[in-house]
TORMI-82364 format. One record per residue: residue number from 0; y, z, x negated of N, C-alpha, C in turn. Coordinates in steps of 0.02 Angstrom, whole numbers, plus 32768, in hexadecimal, padded with zeros to 4 digits. Each point is the difference from the previous one (the first is absolute). Layout:
@nr NUM&n.north Y&n.up Z&n.east X&ca.north Y&ca.up Z&ca.east X&c.north Y&c.up Z&c.east X;
...
***
This chain:
@nr 0&n.north F5F3&n.up A7D3&n.east A732&ca.north 8018&ca.up 7FD6&ca.east 7FCA&c.north 804B&c.up 7FF4&c.east 8007;
@nr 1&n.north 8022&n.up 8000&n.east 7FC9&ca.north 8048&ca.up 7FF6&ca.east 8000&c.north 8013&c.up 7FB9&c.east 8018;
@nr 2&n.north 8038&n.up 7FFC&n.east 8020&ca.north 801B&ca.up 7FC0&ca.east 8017&c.north 8014&c.up 7FD5&c.east 7FC4;
@nr 3&n.north 7FF3&n.up 7FC0&n.east 8004&ca.north 8013&ca.up 7FD2&ca.east 7FCA&c.north 8044&c.up 7FE1&c.east 8011;
@nr 4&n.north 8032&n.up 800E&n.east 7FD6&ca.north 8042&ca.up 7FE3&ca.east 800A&c.north 8008&c.up 7FC5&c.east 7FD1;
@nr 5&n.north 8021&n.up 7FCC&n.east 801A&ca.north 800E&ca.up 7FC4&ca.east 7FD9&c.north 804A&c.up 7FEF&c.east 8006;
@nr 6&n.north 8016&n.up 7FD1&n.east 7FD8&ca.north 8045&ca.up 7FE7&ca.east 8007&c.north 800C&c.up 7FE8&c.east 8047;
@nr 7&n.north 7FCE&n.up 7FE3&n.east 801F&ca.north 8007&ca.up 7FE2&ca.east 8043&c.north 8006&c.up 8034&c.east 8038;
@nr 8&n.north 7FDD&n.up 8039&n.east 7FFA&ca.north 8000&ca.up 8030&ca.east 8038&c.north 8029&c.up 8040&c.east 7FF3;
@nr 9&n.north 801F&n.up 8006&n.east 7FC7&ca.north 8024&ca.up 803E&ca.east 7FEF&c.north 8036&c.up 8012&c.east 8033;
@nr 10&n.north 802B&n.up 7FD1&n.east 8011&ca.north 8039&ca.up 800F&ca.east 802C&c.north 7FE8&c.up 801A&c.east 8044;
@nr 11&n.north 7FCB&n.up 7FE3&n.east 801A&ca.north 7FE5&ca.up 8016&ca.east 8040&c.north 7FE7&c.up 8048&c.east 7FFC;
@nr 12&n.north 7FDD&n.up 8010&n.east 7FCA&ca.north 7FE5&ca.up 8044&ca.east 7FF7&c.north 8038&c.up 8032&c.east 7FF2;
@nr 13&n.north 8032&n.up 7FEA&n.east 7FDA&ca.north 8038&ca.up 802C&ca.east 7FEE&c.north 802C&c.up 8013&c.east 803B;
@nr 14&n.north 7FF9&n.up 7FDD&n.east 8038&ca.north 8029&ca.up 800D&ca.east 803B&c.north 7FED&c.up 8040&c.east 8025;
@nr 15&n.north 7FD0&n.up 8024&n.east 7FE8&ca.north 7FE8&ca.up 803D&ca.east 8022&c.north 8030&c.up 803B&c.east 7FF3;
@nr 16&n.north 7FFA&n.up 8032&n.east 802B&ca.north 8026&ca.up 803E&ca.east 7FF5&c.north 7FD4&c.up 8035&c.east 7FDE;
@nr 17&n.north 7FC2&n.up 7FED&n.east 7FF0&ca.north 7FD4&ca.up 802F&ca.east 7FDD&c.north 8008&c.up 7FFB&c.east 7FB4;
@nr 18&n.north 7FEB&n.up 8034&n.east 7FDE&ca.north 7FFF&ca.up 8000&ca.east 7FB7&c.north 7FCE&c.up 7FCB&c.east 7FE9;
@nr 19&n.north 8013&n.up 7FDB&n.east 7FCC&ca.north 7FD3&ca.up 7FCD&ca.east 7FE3&c.north 7FF2&c.up 8014&c.east 7FB8;
@nr 20&n.north 7FC0&n.up 8004&n.east 7FEF&ca.north 7FEB&ca.up 800A&ca.east 7FBA&c.north 7FE5&c.up 7FBC&c.east 7FE9;
@nr 21&n.north 801C&n.up 7FE7&n.east 7FCA&ca.north 7FE8&ca.up 7FC0&ca.east 7FE4&c.north 7FE7&c.up 800B&c.east 7FBA;
@nr 22&n.north 7FC2&n.up 7FED&n.east 7FF5&ca.north 7FE0&ca.up 8002&ca.east 7FBE&c.north 8006&c.up 7FBA&c.east 7FE1;
@nr 23&n.north 8028&n.up 7FFA&n.east 7FCC&ca.north 8005&ca.up 7FC1&ca.east 7FDA&c.north 7FCA&c.up 8001&c.east 7FCB;
@nr 24&n.north 7FD3&n.up 7FCE&n.east 8002&ca.north 7FC5&ca.up 8001&ca.east 7FD4&c.north 7FF2&c.up 7FB9&c.east 7FE7;
@nr 25&n.north 7FD0&n.up 7FFC&n.east 7FD2&ca.north 7FE9&ca.up 7FBF&ca.east 7FE6&c.north 7FB5&c.up 8005&c.east 7FF2;
@nr 26&n.north 7FDE&n.up 7FC7&n.east 8007&ca.north 7FB7&ca.up 7FFD&ca.east 7FF4&c.north 7FEE&c.up 8016&c.east 7FB9;
@nr 27&n.north 8029&n.up 7FED&n.east 7FCF&ca.north 7FF1&ca.up 800C&ca.east 7FBA&c.north 8011&c.up 8048&c.east 7FE9;
@nr 28&n.north 801C&n.up 8028&n.east 802C&ca.north 8019&ca.up 8043&ca.east 7FEF&c.north 7FCC&c.up 8036&c.east 800D;
@nr 29&n.north 7FE6&n.up 801E&n.east 7FCB&ca.north 7FCD&ca.up 8036&ca.east 8006&c.north 8019&c.up 803B&c.east 8029;
@nr 30&n.north 803B&n.up 801D&n.east 7FF0&ca.north 8018&ca.up 8038&ca.east 8028&c.north 800B&c.up 7FEE&c.east 804A;
@nr 31&n.north 8012&n.up 7FC1&n.east 800D&ca.north 8007&ca.up 7FEA&ca.east 8046&c.north 7FBE&c.up 8003&c.east 8024;
@nr 32&n.north 7FCB&n.up 7FEB&n.east 7FDF&ca.north 7FBD&ca.up 8002&ca.east 801F&c.north 7FEA&c.up 8047&c.east 800D;
@nr 33&n.north 8012&n.up 802F&n.east 7FD4&ca.north 7FEC&ca.up 8046&ca.east 800B&c.north 8029&c.up 801F&c.east 8039;
@nr 34&n.north 803C&n.up 7FE8&n.east 800B&ca.north 802B&ca.up 801A&ca.east 8035&c.north 7FEF&c.up 7FE2&c.east 8044;
@nr 35&n.north 7FE1&n.up 7FC7&n.east 8001&ca.north 7FF2&ca.up 7FDC&ca.east 803E&c.north 7FDA&c.up 8029&c.east 8034;
@nr 36&n.north 7FC9&n.up 8023&n.east 7FEF&ca.north 7FDD&ca.up 8027&ca.east 8033&c.north 802B&c.up 803A&c.east 801B;
@nr 37&n.north 802C&n.up 801A&n.east 7FD7&ca.north 802D&ca.up 8036&ca.east 8016&c.north 802F&c.up 7FE5&c.east 8035;
@nr 38&n.north 801C&n.up 7FC5&n.east 7FF4&ca.north 802D&ca.up 7FE0&ca.east 8030&c.north 7FDB&c.up 7FF1&c.east 8041;
@nr 39&n.north 7FC2&n.up 7FE8&n.east 7FFB&ca.north 7FD9&ca.up 7FF3&ca.east 803C&c.north 7FF3&c.up 8040&c.east 8028;
@nr 40&n.north 7FF1&n.up 8038&n.east 7FDD&ca.north 7FF7&ca.up 8040&ca.east 8021&c.north 8040&c.up 8016&c.east 8023;
@nr 41&n.north 8039&n.up 7FF6&n.east 7FDF&ca.north 8040&ca.up 8014&ca.east 801E&c.north 800F&c.up 7FD6&c.east 803E;
@nr 42&n.north 7FEB&n.up 7FC1&n.east 8001&ca.north 800C&ca.up 7FD7&ca.east 803B&c.north 7FDB&c.up 801B&c.east 803C;
@nr 43&n.north 7FC5&n.up 801C&n.east 7FF6&ca.north 7FDA&ca.up 801F&ca.east 8036&c.north 801F&c.up 8042&c.east 8015;
@nr 44&n.north 8013&n.up 8029&n.east 7FCE&ca.north 801B&ca.up 8042&ca.east 800D&c.north 8043&c.up 7FFE&c.east 8025;
@nr 45&n.north 8028&n.up 7FCC&n.east 7FF4&ca.north 8042&ca.up 7FFC&ca.east 801D&c.north 8006&c.up 7FCA&c.east 8036;
@nr 46&n.north 7FC7&n.up 7FE9&n.east 8019&ca.north 8000&ca.up 7FCE&ca.east 8035&c.north 8028&c.up 801A&c.east 803C;
@nr 47&n.north 802F&n.up 7FD8&n.east 8018&ca.north 802A&ca.up 8014&ca.east 8038&c.north 803E&c.up 8027&c.east 7FEC;
@nr 48&n.north 8002&n.up 8019&n.east 7FC2&ca.north 8039&ca.up 8026&ca.east 7FE7&c.north 802A&c.up 7FD8&c.east 7FCE;
@nr 49&n.north 7FDE&n.up 7FD9&n.east 7FD7&ca.north 8020&ca.up 7FD9&ca.east 7FCC&c.north 7FD9&c.up 7FBF&c.east 7FF6;
@nr 50&n.north 8022&n.up 7FCF&n.east 7FE5&ca.north 7FDE&ca.up 7FC2&ca.east 7FEE&c.north 7FF0&c.up 8004&c.east 7FB5;
@nr 51&n.north 7FC1&n.up 7FF8&n.east 7FF0&ca.north 7FEA&ca.up 8000&ca.east 7FBA&c.north 7FE8&c.up 7FBA&c.east 7FF0;
@nr 52&n.north 801F&n.up 7FE3&n.east 7FCD&ca.north 7FF4&ca.up 7FB9&ca.east 7FF1&c.north 7FFB&c.up 7FF3&c.east 7FB6;
@nr 53&n.north 7FE5&n.up 7FC6&n.east 7FEF&ca.north 7FFA&ca.up 7FE9&ca.east 7FBB&c.north 8020&c.up 7FBC&c.east 7FF9;
@nr 54&n.north 801C&n.up 7FF3&n.east 7FC5&ca.north 801C&ca.up 7FBE&ca.east 7FF0&c.north 7FE6&c.up 7FEB&c.east 7FBC;
@nr 55&n.north 7FE0&n.up 7FC7&n.east 7FFD&ca.north 7FE9&ca.up 7FE3&ca.east 7FC1&c.north 803D&c.up 7FE1&c.east 7FDE;
@nr 56&n.north 8014&n.up 801C&n.east 7FC7&ca.north 803E&ca.up 7FE9&ca.east 7FDF&c.north 7FFC&c.up 7FB9&c.east 7FE7;
@nr 57&n.north 7FC4&n.up 7FE9&n.east 7FEF&ca.north 7FF9&ca.up 7FBB&ca.east 7FE6&c.north 8007&c.up 7FCC&c.east 8037;
@nr 58&n.north 7FF1&n.up 8012&n.east 803E&ca.north 8002&ca.up 7FD1&ca.east 8037&c.north 803F&c.up 8004&c.east 802B;
@nr 59&n.north 802B&n.up 8032&n.east 7FF4&ca.north 803A&ca.up 800B&ca.east 802A&c.north 803F&c.up 800E&c.east 7FD7;
@nr 60&n.north 8017&n.up 7FCE&n.east 7FDB&ca.north 8038&ca.up 800B&ca.east 7FD2&c.north 8043&c.up 8011&c.east 8022;
@nr 61&n.north 8009&n.up 7FEB&n.east 803E&ca.north 8040&ca.up 800E&ca.east 8022&c.north 800A&c.up 804A&c.east 800C;
@nr 62&n.north 7FCC&n.up 8022&n.east 8018&ca.north 8005&ca.up 8048&ca.east 800D&c.north 8005&c.up 8026&c.east 7FBE;
@nr 63&n.north 7FDB&n.up 7FEA&n.east 7FCE&ca.north 8003&ca.up 8020&ca.east 7FBE&c.north 8047&c.up 7FFD&c.east 7FE5;
@nr 64&n.north 8020&n.up 7FC6&n.east 8007&ca.north 8045&ca.up 7FF9&ca.east 7FE9&c.north 8030&c.up 802A&c.east 802B;
@nr 65&n.north 7FF6&n.up 8000&n.east 8041&ca.north 802B&ca.up 8025&ca.east 802E&c.north 8004&c.up 804A&c.east 7FEC;
@nr 66&n.north 7FC7&n.up 801D&n.east 7FED&ca.north 7FFE&ca.up 8047&ca.east 7FEF&c.north 8001&c.up 800D&c.east 7FB4;
@nr 67&n.north 800B&n.up 7FCC&n.east 7FD9&ca.north 8003&ca.up 8006&ca.east 7FB6&c.north 7FC4&c.up 8025&c.east 7FE3;
@nr 68&n.north 7FC5&n.up 7FEC&n.east 8015&ca.north 7FC2&ca.up 8020&ca.east 7FE8&c.north 7FF2&c.up 7FE5&c.east 7FB9;
@nr 69&n.north 7FFB&n.up 802D&n.east 7FD0&ca.north 7FF5&ca.up 7FED&ca.east 7FBB&c.north 7FBC&c.up 8018&c.east 7FE5;
@nr 70&n.north 7FE4&n.up 8033&n.east 8020&ca.north 7FC0&ca.up 801C&ca.east 7FEA&c.north 7FD2&c.up 8007&c.east 803C;
@nr 71&n.north 7FBF&n.up 7FFA&n.east 7FF4&ca.north 7FCF&ca.up 800E&ca.east 8033&c.north 7FCD&c.up 8032&c.east 7FE6;
@nr 72&n.north 7FE7&n.up 802B&n.east 802A&ca.north 8011&ca.up 8006&ca.east 8046&c.north 8044&c.up 8023&c.east 800A;
@nr 73&n.north 8023&n.up 7FEA&n.east 8034&ca.north 803C&ca.up 8021&ca.east 8017&c.north 7FF9&c.up 800A&c.east 804B;
@nr 74&n.north 800F&n.up 803B&n.east 8017&ca.north 7FFF&ca.up 800F&ca.east 8048&c.north 8048&c.up 800D&c.east 8015;
@nr 75&n.north 8014&n.up 7FDD&n.east 8035&ca.north 8042&ca.up 800C&ca.east 801E&c.north 7FF6&c.up 801E&c.east 8045;
@nr 76&n.north 802A&n.up 8031&n.east 8011&ca.north 8004&ca.up 801B&ca.east 8043&c.north 8041&c.up 7FE7&c.east 801E;
@nr 77&n.north 7FFB&n.up 7FDD&n.east 8038&ca.north 803A&ca.up 7FE1&ca.east 801F&c.north 8008&c.up 801B&c.east 8047;
@nr 78&n.north 803D&n.up 8014&n.east 8010&ca.north 8010&ca.up 8019&ca.east 8042&c.north 8041&c.up 7FE1&c.east 8016;
@nr 79&n.north 8001&n.up 7FE5&n.east 803C&ca.north 803C&ca.up 7FDF&ca.east 801B&c.north 801B&c.up 7FCC&c.east 7FD1;
@nr 80&n.north 7FD3&n.up 7FDB&n.east 7FDF&ca.north 8014&ca.up 7FCA&ca.east 7FD4&c.north 8017&c.up 8015&c.east 7FBB;
@nr 81&n.north 8001&n.up 8040&n.east 7FF1&ca.north 8017&ca.up 801A&ca.east 7FC0&c.north 7FC6&c.up 8020&c.east 7FD9;
@nr 82&n.north 7FFF&n.up 7FF6&n.east 7FBE&ca.north 7FCF&ca.up 8021&ca.east 7FD6&c.north 8014&c.up 804A&c.east 7FFB;
@nr 83&n.north 7FD3&n.up 802D&n.east 8017&ca.north 800F&ca.up 8047&ca.east 7FFF&c.north 7FDB&c.up 8025&c.east 7FC8;
@nr 84&n.north 7FCD&n.up 7FDF&n.east 7FE4&ca.north 7FDD&ca.up 801E&ca.east 7FC7&c.north 7FD8&c.up 7FCA&c.east 7FDC;
@nr 85&n.north 7FF1&n.up 800E&n.east 7FC0&ca.north 7FDD&ca.up 7FCF&ca.east 7FD6&c.north 7FD1&c.up 8026&c.east 7FD2;
@nr 86&n.north 7FC3&n.up 7FE5&n.east 7FF8&ca.north 7FCF&ca.up 801C&ca.east 7FD2&c.north 7FE9&c.up 7FC7&c.east 7FD3;
@nr 87&n.north 8005&n.up 8009&n.east 7FBF&ca.north 7FE9&ca.up 7FCD&ca.east 7FD1&c.north 7FC4&c.up 801B&c.east 7FDB;
@nr 88&n.north 7FCA&n.up 7FD9&n.east 7FFF&ca.north 7FC3&ca.up 8014&ca.east 7FDE&c.north 7FCE&c.up 801E&c.east 8031;
@nr 89&n.north 7FC3&n.up 8007&n.east 7FE8&ca.north 7FCB&ca.up 801E&ca.east 8028&c.north 8009&c.up 804B&c.east 7FFF;
@nr 90&n.north 8007&n.up 801E&n.east 803A&ca.north 800A&ca.up 8048&ca.east 8006&c.north 7FCB&c.up 801C&c.east 802F;
@nr 91&n.north 7FF5&n.up 8042&n.east 7FFD&ca.north 7FCF&ca.up 801F&ca.east 802D&c.north 8016&c.up 7FF9&c.east 804A;
@nr 92&n.north 7FCE&n.up 7FFD&n.east 802B&ca.north 800C&ca.up 7FF7&ca.east 8048&c.north 8030&c.up 8035&c.east 801B;
@nr 93&n.north 7FF9&n.up 803F&n.east 7FEA&ca.north 802A&ca.up 8035&ca.east 801B&c.north 804A&c.up 7FF4&c.east 7FF2;
@nr 94&n.north 8011&n.up 7FE0&n.east 7FC9&ca.north 8047&ca.up 7FF0&ca.east 7FF2&c.north 801B&c.up 7FCD&c.east 8031;
@nr 95&n.north 7FD7&n.up 7FD0&n.east 8011&ca.north 8015&ca.up 7FCD&ca.east 8031&c.north 8008&c.up 8020&c.east 8045;
@nr 96&n.north 7FD0&n.up 802A&n.east 8012&ca.north 8002&ca.up 8023&ca.east 8041&c.north 803F&c.up 802A&c.east 8006;
@nr 97&n.north 8013&n.up 8024&n.east 7FCB&ca.north 803C&ca.up 8029&ca.east 8001&c.north 803E&c.up 7FD5&c.east 800E;
@nr 98&n.north 8004&n.up 7FC6&n.east 7FE1&ca.north 8039&ca.up 7FD4&ca.east 800A&c.north 8001&c.up 7FE2&c.east 8046;
@nr 99&n.north 7FC5&n.up 7FEF&n.east 801A&ca.north 7FFC&ca.up 7FE7&ca.east 8045&c.north 8018&c.up 8036&c.east 8030;
@nr 100&n.north 7FE4&n.up 803C&n.east 7FF9&ca.north 8011&ca.up 8037&ca.east 802E&c.north 804B&c.up 8010&c.east 7FFD;
@nr 101&n.north 801E&n.up 7FFC&n.east 7FC6&ca.north 8047&ca.up 800E&ca.east 7FF8&c.north 802C&c.up 7FCD&c.east 8023;
@nr 102&n.north 7FE5&n.up 7FC4&n.east 800C&ca.north 8028&ca.up 7FCA&ca.east 801D&c.north 7FEC&c.up 7FEC&c.east 8047;
@nr 103&n.north 7FCE&n.up 8021&n.east 801D&ca.north 7FED&ca.up 7FF0&ca.east 8045&c.north 8035&c.up 8017&c.east 8031;
***
């Protein structure tokens, strides 16, 4: 299962030198719910290689504002504190895997 990031724990998690994939989602978002099992699968597949996490946009407004998230689902890939790639909308798993592999 993907790690749950909140406004309170983001800075601690972001201090890693590993790639971080963050899925910005909301309970009311249908495409977010369809993407959720994919993100959970990726968290297992990349365990030890990357951090795969989710952020509920309704409960964590500070992070949403920090990254200027306007649409959900949005996936950010962050490396060394910088956004290195962004995916907006529900996309097939293989597209996400390609972006992860390109940034590992």
